N, CA, C and O atoms as a DFTB+ gen file, in Angstrom:
360 C
 N C O
     1  1     -27.782     -13.795     -31.507
     2  2     -28.722     -13.084     -30.650
     3  2     -29.183     -11.817     -31.377
     4  3     -28.365     -11.079     -31.926
     5  1     -30.429     -11.584     -31.376
     6  2     -30.987     -10.398     -32.009
     7  2     -31.118      -9.282     -30.987
     8  3     -31.198      -9.535     -29.785
     9  1     -31.139      -8.041     -31.472
    10  2     -31.259      -6.883     -30.578
    11  2     -32.514      -6.934     -29.726
    12  3     -32.512      -6.446     -28.596
    13  1     -33.575      -7.510     -30.243
    14  2     -34.822      -7.567     -29.479
    15  2     -34.701      -8.491     -28.266
    16  3     -35.542      -8.446     -27.369
    17  1     -33.659      -9.328     -28.234
    18  2     -33.436     -10.212     -27.096
    19  2     -32.704      -9.513     -25.950
    20  3     -32.608     -10.055     -24.849
    21  1     -32.195      -8.326     -26.206
    22  2     -31.440      -7.596     -25.190
    23  2     -32.347      -6.668     -24.400
    24  3     -33.216      -6.006     -24.967
    25  1     -32.147      -6.623     -23.110
    26  2     -32.851      -5.656     -22.279
    27  2     -31.787      -4.713     -21.703
    28  3     -31.121      -5.045     -20.723
    29  1     -31.637      -3.559     -22.309
    30  2     -30.633      -2.592     -21.878
    31  2     -31.116      -1.922     -20.604
    32  3     -32.190      -1.321     -20.577
    33  1     -30.326      -2.026     -19.557
    34  2     -30.697      -1.430     -18.272
    35  2     -30.354       0.052     -18.227
    36  3     -31.113       0.859     -17.689
    37  1     -29.211       0.403     -18.794
    38  2     -28.882       1.815     -18.975
    39  2     -27.788       1.931     -20.016
    40  3     -27.016       0.998     -20.236
    41  1     -27.732       3.082     -20.650
    42  2     -26.726       3.377     -21.664
    43  2     -26.515       4.878     -21.619
    44  3     -27.207       5.634     -22.300
    45  1     -25.565       5.300     -20.821
    46  2     -25.341       6.724     -20.578
    47  2     -23.904       7.090     -20.890
    48  3     -23.007       6.248     -20.838
    49  1     -23.698       8.352     -21.214
    50  2     -22.355       8.880     -21.422
    51  2     -22.079       9.911     -20.341
    52  3     -22.979      10.616     -19.885
    53  1     -20.813       9.982     -19.942
    54  2     -20.423      10.938     -18.912
    55  2     -18.988      11.371     -19.184
    56  3     -18.146      10.556     -19.560
    57  1     -18.720      12.640     -18.995
    58  2     -17.347      13.121     -19.060
    59  2     -16.673      12.797     -17.740
    60  3     -17.172      13.151     -16.672
    61  1     -15.543      12.126     -17.818
    62  2     -14.797      11.756     -16.621
    63  2     -13.392      12.335     -16.705
    64  3     -12.971      12.852     -17.740
    65  1     -12.692      12.236     -15.606
    66  2     -11.298      12.673     -15.544
    67  2     -10.482      11.475     -15.081
    68  3     -10.828      10.838     -14.086
    69  1      -9.410      11.164     -15.785
    70  2      -8.567      10.033     -15.408
    71  2      -7.154      10.522     -15.138
    72  3      -6.582      11.302     -15.900
    73  1      -6.612      10.040     -14.032
    74  2      -5.242      10.374     -13.620
    75  2      -4.420       9.088     -13.694
    76  3      -4.834       8.052     -13.173
    77  1      -3.271       9.157     -14.333
    78  2      -2.370       8.014     -14.423
    79  2      -1.206       8.262     -13.479
    80  3      -0.528       9.285     -13.570
    81  1      -0.978       7.319     -12.570
    82  2       0.052       7.476     -11.541
    83  2       0.888       6.206     -11.487
    84  3       0.357       5.095     -11.507
    85  1       2.196       6.383     -11.417
    86  2       3.105       5.266     -11.211
    87  2       3.990       5.618     -10.028
    88  3       4.572       6.702      -9.981
    89  1       4.094       4.697      -9.066
    90  2       4.982       4.927      -7.928
    91  2       5.561       3.606      -7.447
    92  3       5.006       2.533      -7.684
    93  1       6.691       3.717      -6.766
    94  2       7.375       2.543      -6.247
    95  2       7.461       2.679      -4.741
    96  3       7.903       3.705      -4.223
    97  1       7.038       1.637      -4.040
    98  2       7.184       1.577      -2.593
    99  2       8.356       0.683      -2.244
   100  3       9.209       0.411      -3.089
   101  1       8.401       0.229      -1.017
   102  2       9.469      -0.675      -0.587
   103  2       9.266      -2.092      -1.103
   104  3      10.220      -2.867      -1.184
   105  1       8.029      -2.436      -1.452
   106  2       7.734      -3.824      -1.824
   107  2       7.235      -4.001      -3.251
   108  3       7.291      -5.111      -3.780
   109  1       6.754      -2.951      -3.881
   110  2       6.064      -3.136      -5.156
   111  2       6.059      -1.846      -5.962
   112  3       6.205      -0.753      -5.414
   113  1       5.888      -1.990      -7.263
   114  2       5.638      -0.856      -8.152
   115  2       4.153      -0.874      -8.489
   116  3       3.574      -1.930      -8.742
   117  1       3.548       0.304      -8.488
   118  2       2.133       0.428      -8.815
   119  2       1.978       1.344     -10.021
   120  3       2.521       2.449     -10.043
   121  1       1.244       0.886     -11.011
   122  2       0.867       1.684     -12.175
   123  2      -0.654       1.717     -12.179
   124  3      -1.311       0.707     -12.433
   125  1      -1.199       2.888     -11.894
   126  2      -2.639       3.015     -11.682
   127  2      -3.278       3.973     -12.676
   128  3      -2.663       4.952     -13.098
   129  1      -4.507       3.683     -13.040
   130  2      -5.377       4.619     -13.742
   131  2      -6.539       4.885     -12.790
   132  3      -7.273       3.967     -12.424
   133  1      -6.700       6.134     -12.396
   134  2      -7.711       6.505     -11.405
   135  2      -8.735       7.393     -12.094
   136  3      -8.412       8.492     -12.543
   137  1      -9.959       6.918     -12.175
   138  2     -11.017       7.655     -12.854
   139  2     -11.940       8.304     -11.839
   140  3     -12.489       7.649     -10.953
   141  1     -12.095       9.607     -11.994
   142  2     -12.984      10.404     -11.153
   143  2     -14.290      10.569     -11.921
   144  3     -14.293      11.056     -13.052
   145  1     -15.389      10.168     -11.313
   146  2     -16.688      10.181     -11.973
   147  2     -17.787      10.422     -10.944
   148  3     -17.593      10.182      -9.752
   149  1     -18.926      10.892     -11.402
   150  2     -20.086      11.040     -10.518
   151  2     -20.884       9.738     -10.443
   152  3     -21.825       9.628      -9.658
   153  1     -20.516       8.782     -11.237
   154  2     -21.256       7.537     -11.383
   155  2     -21.351       6.727     -10.088
   156  3     -22.383       6.115      -9.814
   157  1     -20.286       6.722      -9.299
   158  2     -20.207       5.836      -8.139
   159  2     -20.300       6.592      -6.821
   160  3     -19.614       6.253      -5.857
   161  1     -21.142       7.607      -6.779
   162  2     -21.426       8.345      -5.536
   163  2     -20.163       8.890      -4.886
   164  3     -20.000       8.809      -3.669
   165  1     -19.274       9.444      -5.696
   166  2     -18.063      10.062      -5.166
   167  2     -16.889       9.120      -4.994
   168  3     -15.795       9.555      -4.637
   169  1     -17.098       7.847      -5.239
   170  2     -15.988       6.896      -5.136
   171  2     -15.179       6.916      -6.429
   172  3     -15.657       7.380      -7.464
   173  1     -13.957       6.410      -6.359
   174  2     -13.048       6.392      -7.495
   175  2     -13.011       5.005      -8.122
   176  3     -13.157       3.997      -7.430
   177  1     -12.818       4.960      -9.424
   178  2     -12.580       3.708     -10.123
   179  2     -11.064       3.591     -10.264
   180  3     -10.448       4.358     -11.004
   181  1     -10.461       2.636      -9.560
   182  2      -9.003       2.513      -9.510
   183  2      -8.593       1.217     -10.201
   184  3      -8.908       0.119      -9.740
   185  1      -7.881       1.372     -11.320
   186  2      -7.428       0.241     -12.117
   187  2      -5.930       0.065     -11.933
   188  3      -5.157       0.995     -12.160
   189  1      -5.520      -1.132     -11.522
   190  2      -4.103      -1.486     -11.442
   191  2      -3.706      -2.004     -12.822
   192  3      -4.117      -3.094     -13.220
   193  1      -2.918      -1.235     -13.542
   194  2      -2.572      -1.578     -14.915
   195  2      -1.644      -2.786     -15.003
   196  3      -1.583      -3.437     -16.046
   197  1      -0.923      -3.096     -13.928
   198  2      -0.025      -4.256     -13.930
   199  2      -0.811      -5.567     -13.840
   200  3      -0.506      -6.531     -14.542
   201  1      -1.813      -5.592     -12.978
   202  2      -2.553      -6.838     -12.747
   203  2      -3.886      -6.889     -13.491
   204  3      -4.543      -7.929     -13.536
   205  1      -4.277      -5.756     -14.073
   206  2      -5.559      -5.645     -14.762
   207  2      -6.733      -5.906     -13.814
   208  3      -7.751      -6.473     -14.213
   209  1      -6.579      -5.489     -12.565
   210  2      -7.651      -5.592     -11.570
   211  2      -8.119      -4.183     -11.237
   212  3      -7.332      -3.237     -11.258
   213  1      -9.391      -4.052     -10.934
   214  2      -9.913      -2.737     -10.594
   215  2     -10.914      -2.846      -9.468
   216  3     -11.451      -3.916      -9.178
   217  1     -11.152      -1.695      -8.834
   218  2     -12.146      -1.630      -7.761
   219  2     -12.709      -0.222      -7.711
   220  3     -12.061       0.740      -8.125
   221  1     -13.916      -0.118      -7.199
   222  2     -14.543       1.171      -6.916
   223  2     -14.244       1.460      -5.453
   224  3     -14.657       0.717      -4.564
   225  1     -13.515       2.560      -5.213
   226  2     -12.947       2.782      -3.882
   227  2     -13.317       4.151      -3.335
   228  3     -13.178       5.170      -4.012
   229  1     -13.788       4.152      -2.105
   230  2     -14.043       5.358      -1.333
   231  2     -13.301       5.263      -0.011
   232  3     -12.607       4.279       0.244
   233  1     -13.444       6.281       0.834
   234  2     -12.723       6.292       2.112
   235  2     -13.005       5.060       2.969
   236  3     -12.104       4.534       3.623
   237  1     -14.245       4.606       2.965
   238  2     -14.589       3.433       3.777
   239  2     -13.910       2.169       3.261
   240  3     -13.549       1.293       4.046
   241  1     -13.736       2.075       1.953
   242  2     -13.099       0.898       1.360
   243  2     -11.602       0.854       1.649
   244  3     -11.042      -0.213       1.899
   245  1     -10.962       2.014       1.613
   246  2      -9.522       2.081       1.869
   247  2      -9.207       1.543       3.257
   248  3      -8.200       0.861       3.449
   249  1     -10.060       1.847       4.218
   250  2      -9.819       1.446       5.603
   251  2     -10.425       0.095       5.974
   252  3     -10.252      -0.367       7.102
   253  1     -11.121      -0.534       5.055
   254  2     -11.726      -1.841       5.333
   255  2     -10.629      -2.908       5.404
   256  3      -9.914      -3.119       4.424
   257  1     -10.488      -3.576       6.538
   258  2      -9.426      -4.585       6.676
   259  2      -9.531      -5.675       5.605
   260  3     -10.587      -6.279       5.416
   261  1      -8.424      -5.910       4.915
   262  2      -8.354      -6.971       3.917
   263  2      -8.931      -6.646       2.556
   264  3      -8.809      -7.450       1.632
   265  1      -9.561      -5.478       2.406
   266  2     -10.234      -5.163       1.140
   267  2      -9.245      -5.022      -0.017
   268  3      -9.405      -5.671      -1.050
   269  1      -8.236      -4.185       0.149
   270  2      -7.267      -3.983      -0.931
   271  2      -6.494      -5.264      -1.224
   272  3      -6.178      -5.559      -2.376
   273  1      -6.192      -6.019      -0.173
   274  2      -5.501      -7.290      -0.361
   275  2      -6.324      -8.229      -1.244
   276  3      -5.785      -8.917      -2.111
   277  1      -7.622      -8.246      -1.011
   278  2      -8.506      -9.147      -1.757
   279  2      -8.689      -8.702      -3.206
   280  3      -8.478      -9.493      -4.126
   281  1      -9.076      -7.456      -3.417
   282  2      -9.420      -7.038      -4.787
   283  2      -8.201      -6.934      -5.693
   284  3      -8.308      -7.172      -6.896
   285  1      -7.042      -6.583      -5.136
   286  2      -5.841      -6.460      -5.963
   287  2      -4.884      -7.639      -5.794
   288  3      -3.803      -7.655      -6.382
   289  1      -5.284      -8.631      -4.984
   290  2      -4.440      -9.810      -4.744
   291  2      -3.036      -9.400      -4.289
   292  3      -2.035      -9.804      -4.880
   293  1      -2.984      -8.593      -3.228
   294  2      -1.726      -8.073      -2.690
   295  2      -1.429      -8.685      -1.336
   296  3      -2.327      -9.126      -0.619
   297  1      -0.149      -8.702      -1.005
   298  2       0.260      -9.051       0.351
   299  2      -0.038      -7.852       1.244
   300  3      -0.229      -6.740       0.754
   301  1      -0.076      -8.077       2.534
   302  2      -0.453      -7.017       3.471
   303  2       0.459      -5.798       3.366
   304  3      -0.027      -4.668       3.373
   305  1       1.774      -6.006       3.269
   306  2       2.690      -4.868       3.191
   307  2       2.547      -4.120       1.865
   308  3       2.716      -2.902       1.827
   309  1       2.238      -4.828       0.783
   310  2       1.990      -4.175      -0.503
   311  2       0.706      -3.350      -0.436
   312  3       0.660      -2.216      -0.914
   313  1      -0.323      -3.922       0.154
   314  2      -1.600      -3.219       0.295
   315  2      -1.445      -1.983       1.171
   316  3      -2.100      -0.970       0.927
   317  1      -0.599      -2.048       2.176
   318  2      -0.362      -0.883       3.034
   319  2       0.237       0.276       2.244
   320  3      -0.103       1.434       2.483
   321  1       1.135      -0.034       1.296
   322  2       1.710       1.021       0.454
   323  2       0.644       1.633      -0.452
   324  3       0.581       2.852      -0.608
   325  1      -0.176       0.800      -1.038
   326  2      -1.267       1.303      -1.879
   327  2      -2.248       2.106      -1.038
   328  3      -2.698       3.172      -1.459
   329  1      -2.575       1.613       0.125
   330  2      -3.502       2.296       1.040
   331  2      -2.982       3.692       1.396
   332  3      -3.739       4.662       1.412
   333  1      -1.691       3.776       1.677
   334  2      -1.080       5.065       2.018
   335  2      -1.264       6.058       0.872
   336  3      -1.590       7.222       1.108
   337  1      -1.060       5.608      -0.363
   338  2      -1.260       6.491      -1.509
   339  2      -2.733       6.860      -1.680
   340  3      -3.054       8.028      -1.895
   341  1      -3.621       5.885      -1.587
   342  2      -5.047       6.152      -1.797
   343  2      -5.612       7.119      -0.762
   344  3      -6.563       7.846      -1.048
   345  1      -5.039       7.133       0.426
   346  2      -5.485       8.092       1.446
   347  2      -5.275       9.537       0.986
   348  3      -5.962      10.437       1.467
   349  1      -4.346       9.770       0.072
   350  2      -4.130      11.132      -0.437
   351  2      -5.217      11.543      -1.425
   352  3      -5.340      12.723      -1.751
   353  1      -6.008      10.581      -1.906
   354  2      -7.036      10.859      -2.919
   355  2      -8.449      10.907      -2.369
   356  3      -9.262      11.718      -2.811
   357  1      -8.747      10.044      -1.406
   358  2     -10.131       9.928      -0.916
   359  2     -10.317      10.649       0.398
   360  3     -11.418      10.653       0.950
């Protein structure tokens, strides 16, 4: 593929802040990389380093029934522990 075949939609650089957090609940250990950026309208980019899954998360997403279970492939009790932690951030 030649460069002329590519249509770049955007190519921007931004200084971000990333926080690495590891915690253990009653059901699971979580190792997270949480990126704070202006890119996603105040939402956080949350990467689960154990499962290599990520999501863009804001307050509405944390409280959305089944959302964390779906994106991180967690059981309900595991998602509740993650949700409890994420409430301290958003």
